[in-house]
C-alpha positions in Angstrom: 119.8 107.7 100.4 118.2 106.7 103.7 119.8 103.8 105.5 116.5 101.8 105.1 117.2 101.8 101.4 120.5 100.1 101.7 119.4 96.6 100.6 122.8 94.9 100.9 122.2 94.4 104.6 119.4 91.9 103.7 121.7 89.3 102.2 124.1 86.8 103.7 127.1 88.4 105.5 129.3 85.6 104.3 128.3 86.2 100.7 128.7 89.9 101.0 132.2 89.5 102.5 133.2 87.2 99.6 131.8 89.8 97.2 133.8 92.5 98.8 137.0 90.5 98.6 136.3 89.9 94.9 135.7 93.6 94.5 139.2 94.3 95.9 140.8 91.8 93.6 138.9 93.0 90.6 139.8 96.6 91.4 143.5 95.6 91.1 142.9 95.0 87.4 143.1 98.6 86.3 146.0 99.3 88.7 147.9 96.3 87.3 147.3 97.4 83.8 148.6 100.9 84.7 151.8 99.5 86.1 152.2 97.2 83.1 151.8 100.1 80.7 154.3 102.2 82.6 156.8 99.3 82.6 156.4 98.8 78.9 157.2 102.4 78.3 160.2 102.1 80.6 161.4 99.0 78.7 160.9 100.8 75.4 163.0 103.8 76.5 165.5 101.7 78.5 166.0 98.2 76.9 166.5 95.2 79.2 167.8 91.7 78.7 165.7 89.4 76.6 165.3 86.9 79.4 163.9 89.6 81.7 161.5 90.7 78.9 160.3 87.1 78.5 159.7 86.8 82.2 157.9 90.1 82.2 155.6 88.9 79.4 154.9 85.6 81.2 153.9 87.5 84.3 151.7 89.8 82.3 150.0 86.8 80.6 149.4 85.1 83.9 147.9 88.3 85.3 145.5 88.7 82.4 144.5 85.0 82.8 143.9 85.5 86.5 141.7 88.6 86.0 139.8 86.8 83.3 139.0 83.9 85.6 138.2 86.4 88.4 135.5 87.9 86.2 133.6 84.6 86.2 133.7 84.3 90.0 132.7 88.0 90.4 129.7 87.6 88.0 128.5 84.5 89.8 128.6 86.1 93.2 127.1 89.3 91.9 124.1 87.4 90.5 123.7 85.3 93.6 123.5 88.5 95.7 120.9 90.0 93.3 118.8 86.8 93.7 118.9 86.9 97.5 118.1 90.6 97.8 115.4 90.5 95.1 113.7 87.6 96.9 113.8 89.5 100.2 112.3 92.6 98.6 109.5 90.7 96.8 108.6 88.8 100.0 108.5 92.1 101.9 106.3 93.6 99.1 103.8 90.8 99.3 103.7 91.2 103.1 102.9 94.9 102.7 100.2 94.0 100.2 98.6 91.7 102.6 98.9 94.1 105.6 97.8 97.2 103.8 97.3 97.1 100.1 96.3 100.8 99.6 99.7 101.7 98.1 100.5 98.4 96.4 98.9 97.5 93.1 99.6 95.4 90.0 102.0 98.0 88.6 104.0 98.0 91.8 104.3 94.2 92.0 105.6 94.0 88.4 107.1 97.2 87.0 108.2 98.9 90.2 109.8 95.8 91.7 111.7 95.3 88.5 112.9 98.9 88.8 114.1 98.3 92.3 116.1 95.3 91.0 117.7 97.3 88.2 118.2 100.6 89.9 118.8 99.8 93.5 120.1 96.3 93.9 122.3 96.5 90.8 123.2 100.1 91.8 124.3 99.3 95.3 126.4 96.3 94.2 128.0 98.4 91.6 128.4 101.2 94.2 130.4 98.9 96.4 132.7 97.9 93.6 133.1 101.5 92.4 134.0 102.8 95.8 136.5 99.9 96.4 138.1 100.6 93.0 138.2 104.3 93.7 139.9 103.9 97.1 142.5 101.4 95.9 143.3 103.7 92.9 143.7 106.7 95.2 145.9 104.9 97.6 148.1 103.7 94.7 148.4 107.2 93.3 149.2 108.8 96.7 152.1 106.3 97.0 153.5 107.8 93.8 152.8 111.5 94.2 150.6 113.2 96.8 150.4 116.6 95.0 149.3 115.1 91.7 146.8 112.8 93.4 145.2 115.6 95.5 144.8 117.8 92.4 143.0 115.0 90.6 140.8 114.4 93.6 139.8 118.0 94.0 138.7 118.2 90.4 136.4 115.3 90.9 134.5 117.0 93.7 132.9 119.4 91.3 130.8 116.8 89.3 129.8 115.1 92.6 128.5 118.4 94.0 126.7 119.1 90.8 125.0 115.7 90.8 123.9 116.2 94.4 122.2 119.5 93.6 120.2 118.1 90.7 119.1 114.8 92.4 115.9 116.3 93.7 114.6 116.8 90.2 115.1 113.2 89.4 113.1 112.1 92.5 110.2 114.5 91.5 110.1 113.2 87.9 110.2 109.7 89.3 107.2 110.2 91.6 105.2 111.7 88.7 106.0 108.8 86.4 105.2 106.2 89.1 101.7 107.8 89.6 101.0 107.8 85.9 102.2 104.2 85.5 99.9 103.1 88.3 96.9 104.7 86.5 97.9 103.1 83.2 98.0 99.6 84.8 94.6 100.0 86.3 93.2 101.1 83.0 94.7 98.1 81.2 93.3 95.8 83.8 89.8 97.3 83.4 90.2 97.1 79.6 91.0 93.4 79.7 88.2 92.6 82.2 85.7 94.6 80.2 86.6 93.5 76.7 83.4 91.5 76.1 81.3 94.4 77.2 83.1 96.8 74.9 82.6 94.5 72.0 78.9 94.1 72.9 78.2 97.8 72.9 80.5 98.6 70.0 82.7 100.9 71.9 86.1 99.4 70.8 87.1 102.5 68.8 86.5 104.7 71.8 88.5 102.4 74.0 91.4 102.3 71.5 91.4 106.1 71.5 91.4 106.3 75.3 94.1 103.7 75.4 96.2 105.9 73.0 95.6 108.9 75.3 96.7 106.9 78.4 99.7 105.5 76.6 100.7 109.0 75.4 100.5 110.4 78.9 102.5 107.5 80.4 105.2 107.7 77.7 105.4 111.5 78.0 106.1 111.1 81.7 108.6 108.4 81.0 110.3 110.6 78.4 110.5 113.5 80.8 112.0 111.2 83.5 114.5 109.7 81.1 115.5 113.1 79.7 116.1 114.4 83.2 118.3 111.4 84.1 120.2 111.5 80.8 120.7 115.3 80.9 122.1 115.1 84.4 124.3 112.1 83.6 125.6 113.7 80.5 126.4 117.0 82.2 128.1 115.2 85.1 130.1 113.0 82.7 131.1 116.1 80.7 132.4 117.8 83.9 134.1 114.6 85.0 136.0 114.1 81.7 136.7 117.8 81.1 137.7 118.9 84.6 138.7 115.5 86.0 140.8 114.4 83.0 142.1 117.5 81.4 143.2 119.4 84.5 145.3 116.4 86.0 147.0 115.9 82.6 148.0 119.5 82.3 149.2 119.5 85.9 151.1 116.3 85.5 153.0 117.7 82.4 153.9 120.8 84.4 155.2 118.6 87.3 157.3 116.6 84.8 158.6 119.8 83.2 159.6 121.1 86.7 161.3 117.7 87.5 159.0 117.1 90.4 158.0 113.7 89.1 159.5 111.4 86.4 157.9 110.3 83.2 157.1 106.8 84.5 155.2 108.2 87.5 153.4 110.7 85.2 152.2 107.9 82.9 151.2 105.7 85.9 149.2 108.4 87.7 147.8 109.8 84.5 146.4 106.4 83.5 145.1 105.8 87.1 143.6 109.3 87.3 141.7 108.5 84.2 140.4 105.5 86.0 139.1 107.8 88.7 136.5 108.9 86.1 134.9 105.4 85.7 134.4 104.8 89.5 133.3 108.4 90.0 130.9 108.2 87.1 129.6 104.8 88.3 129.1 106.2 91.8 127.2 109.2 90.5 125.1 107.0 88.2 124.2 104.6 91.1 123.2 107.5 93.3 120.9 108.9 90.6 119.3 105.5 90.0 118.7 105.1 93.7 117.0 108.5 93.8 114.8 107.4 91.0 113.6 104.4 93.0 113.4 106.1 96.4 109.6 106.7 96.2 109.1 103.0 95.4 111.3 101.9 98.3 109.4 104.2 100.7 106.3 102.2 100.0 107.9 98.9 101.0 109.8 100.1 104.0 107.2 102.5 105.5 105.7 101.4 108.8 102.7 99.2 108.2 99.4 100.2 109.6 98.3 96.6 110.3 100.0 93.7 111.8 100.1 90.4 110.0 97.0 88.5 111.0 97.1 85.1 112.5 94.9 82.3 111.1 93.4 81.3 114.4 89.8 80.3 114.5 87.2 80.7 117.2 84.9 77.7 117.6 81.1 77.8 117.7 81.1 77.2 121.5 82.9 80.4 122.0 80.4 82.5 120.1 77.2 83.6 121.7 75.8 86.7 119.9 76.5 89.9 117.9 75.0 93.2 118.9 75.2 96.5 117.0 73.9 99.4 119.1 73.4 102.9 117.5 76.0 102.4 114.9 76.6 105.0 112.1 77.7 103.2 109.0 80.4 105.1 107.1 82.2 104.8 103.8 85.3 107.0 103.9 84.2 110.3 105.3 80.5 109.8 104.2 77.9 108.5 106.6 75.7 106.0 104.6 73.3 104.9 107.4 72.7 106.1 110.9 71.6 104.5 114.2 71.8 100.9 113.1 70.7 98.4 115.8 71.1 94.6 115.2 71.1 91.5 117.4 72.0 88.0 116.1 72.4 84.9 118.2 74.3 81.7 117.7 73.0 79.4 115.0 70.5 81.9 113.5 70.1 82.1 109.7 69.5 85.8 109.1 68.6 87.5 105.8 69.1 91.3 105.7 67.1 92.7 102.8 67.7 96.2 101.6 67.6 98.1 98.3 70.6 98.7 96.1 72.8 101.5 97.4 71.7 101.0 101.0 75.2 99.9 102.1 74.8 96.1 102.6 78.3 95.2 101.6 79.6 98.1 103.8 77.7 96.6 106.7 79.4 93.2 106.2 82.8 95.0 106.0 82.0 96.7 109.2 81.3 93.4 110.9 84.6 92.0 109.5 86.4 94.9 111.2 87.5 96.6 108.0 85.6 99.8 108.7 85.0 101.8 111.9 82.2 103.9 113.4 82.8 106.8 115.7 79.4 106.3 117.4 77.7 103.4 119.0 78.9 99.9 120.1 79.9 96.8 118.3 79.5 94.0 120.8 80.6 90.4 120.2 79.9 88.2 123.2 79.3 91.4 125.2 82.9 92.6 124.4 83.1 96.0 122.7 85.3 95.5 119.6 86.3 99.1 119.3 90.0 99.2 119.4 90.3 95.4 119.0 88.8 94.9 115.5 91.3 92.2 114.4 89.6 89.9 116.9 86.4 90.0 115.0 87.9 88.5 111.9 88.6 85.2 113.6 84.8 84.7 113.9 83.9 85.1 110.3 84.0 83.4 106.9 82.8 85.1 103.8 81.0 84.3 100.5 81.3 86.9 97.9 78.8 87.9 95.2 81.5 87.1 92.6 83.5 84.0 93.8 87.2 84.4 94.1 88.8 81.8 91.9 92.5 81.7 91.5 94.6 80.3 88.7 95.6 77.2 90.7 94.3 73.8 91.6 90.8 73.0 93.0 92.5 72.0 96.2 94.4 75.2 96.6 91.3 77.3 95.8 89.5 75.6 98.6 92.3 75.4 101.2 94.3 78.5 100.2 97.4 76.5 101.2 96.2 75.6 104.7 97.0 72.1 105.8 94.0 69.9 106.2 93.5 66.1 106.4 92.0 64.2 103.6 88.9 63.0 105.5 88.0 66.5 106.5 88.4 67.8 103.0 86.3 65.0 101.5 83.5 65.9 104.0 83.6 69.5 103.0 83.5 68.6 99.3 80.4 66.5 99.9 78.6 69.2 101.8 79.5 71.8 99.2 78.3 69.5 96.4 81.7 69.3 94.7 82.2 65.5 94.8 81.2 65.0 91.2 83.5 67.7 90.0 86.5 66.4 92.0 85.8 62.8 90.9 85.7 63.9 87.3 88.6 66.4 87.3 90.6 65.6 90.4 91.8 67.9 93.2 94.9 68.8 91.2 92.9 70.1 88.2 94.0 73.6 87.5 91.3 76.3 87.4 91.6 79.4 85.3 91.6 82.9 86.8 88.0 84.1 87.6 86.8 80.5 87.1 86.6 80.7 83.3 86.6 76.9 83.1 83.8 76.5 85.7 80.1 77.1 85.7 78.7 79.8 87.9 77.3 77.2 90.3 80.7 75.3 90.5 82.5 78.5 91.3 80.1 79.4 94.0 80.4 75.9 95.5 84.2 76.3 95.8 83.7 79.6 97.6 81.3 77.9 100.0 83.7 75.0 100.5 86.4 77.4 101.3 84.2 79.2 103.9 83.0 75.9 105.5 86.6 74.5 105.7 87.6 77.5 107.9 85.2 76.3 110.6 84.4 79.9 111.6 81.2 80.2 113.7 79.7 83.0 111.5 79.2 83.0 107.8 78.7 86.3 106.0 77.2 86.1 102.5 77.1 89.0 100.1 74.3 88.2 97.6 75.9 84.9 96.9 73.3 83.6 94.4 72.2 86.8 92.6 73.6 85.5 89.2 72.0 82.1 89.5 68.6 80.8 88.6 66.0 79.9 91.2 66.6 76.2 91.3 70.4 76.5 91.6 70.0 79.4 94.0 68.0 77.2 96.4 70.5 74.4 96.1 73.4 76.7 96.9 71.6 78.3 99.8 70.9 74.9 101.4 74.5 74.0 101.3 75.3 76.6 104.1 71.9 77.3 105.6 71.6 73.6 106.6 75.0 73.5 108.3 74.5 72.7 111.9 75.6 75.3 114.5 76.6 77.8 111.8 75.4 81.4 112.2 74.6 82.9 108.8 74.2 86.6 107.9 73.2 87.1 104.3 72.5 90.5 102.6 70.5 90.8 99.4 68.4 93.4 97.6 66.1 90.8 96.0 65.3 87.2 96.7 62.3 85.1 95.7 59.6 83.9 98.1 61.0 80.3 98.0 64.4 81.6 99.1 63.0 83.8 101.9 61.5 80.7 103.5 65.0 79.1 103.9 65.9 81.7 106.6 65.0 81.8 110.3 64.5 85.6 110.2 64.3 88.2 107.5 65.3 91.8 108.4 64.0 94.3 105.9 65.7 97.7 105.9 64.5 100.7 104.0 
């Protein structure tokens, strides 16, 4: 396991130190029980005074009570560490999603993160305990008989080596399952979003059949992964018990027969050597589990391709003009449009009209800096933004064709958690035409995902309010009123087209005559 996958370093050193001490104390449980068992046998074969027997029983009772109480403290600290590490991993995952979401999806944020918790976080805490238990047991055994202990240890190396050889198969099966699970999650998301359409066109039986196929594929991969893990675990356990238990017992009997150790030592080491198996099996199981989750961890800890963006804003007075000169518009490796020239000045309200499939949304994404062009220049205030695309984003706000409405309050949907004063927010609400809605429902009214408890116009007004609140000098609008009727479309357009000093760039494939007249300039592209 790569060092970046050791998640214990992301928790409090104080807590981890306390947990390690608890591991040491709890590891003494099996050693104490082995000593107690050997002493009972000694007492049975060599009777002692009743008073000493009573004292021995009191000590045993106190030890049992102590280790019982210790279990509560151990569990509490264990769960506290799981919480700390899990929170760190989830926060890091959301950072990766925000920086570069190509490898992070719904399946990752739910199923995969849960797998990290179960396989890696639990695994590494258990690994620390198992290693501590193993070391203390070995030290105790060596103090009794070096030869017997060494033989027991050597027999344990075989299952460890065997597990290491087969770990690559677990990683491969895990990668295959993760890919299938991601496809399944996307399919289920599409299924839920398109349920009304499927009902409308009577394709529910087809969808159910396809769902069954996807589920079968996912469960088949899951079964293959689980079978691989279980087969390796069972083989390793078989080797551990057969070689690690049987060989030391036979060896111990031979040493007793040769008078090299006494019966008490044999019983003590035999019982402790049997406890070798539990830590060794636990260590091997933890390593296997971490190999299963290694592809998932690599997604979180890989170097990000984008730095976290600041929320700084460029005021209107710092924006003069945008100029595209001989730009080739690309989507992936495909060139959509060539030799694009465009010049837009401060305060202009521009409509770019082009047919469907021209690449209008791609053009807006290029202006935002999400896409690149090998040819031409992208000048903002005469500064070529090639190599410094992140700067461009501080100039723009954006209105989507389908408004982004989160399952949260009206206020959060507008501010996105940014701090703003009440007066400023009220002004934006009035400009965006949301005053009536807020007066009726309140800013704390909780909206449903995708704005299911809003009208189309209300959802679009929230999107506009969000854009205006950012005070960016340039507003990009991607067919913001395509789903609205003419009267409402004109009202919505006026909300941002009449904003003073705001530069607007809207793209659309079809607007009515009354809407064209709202813009300063219309650029028609074939």
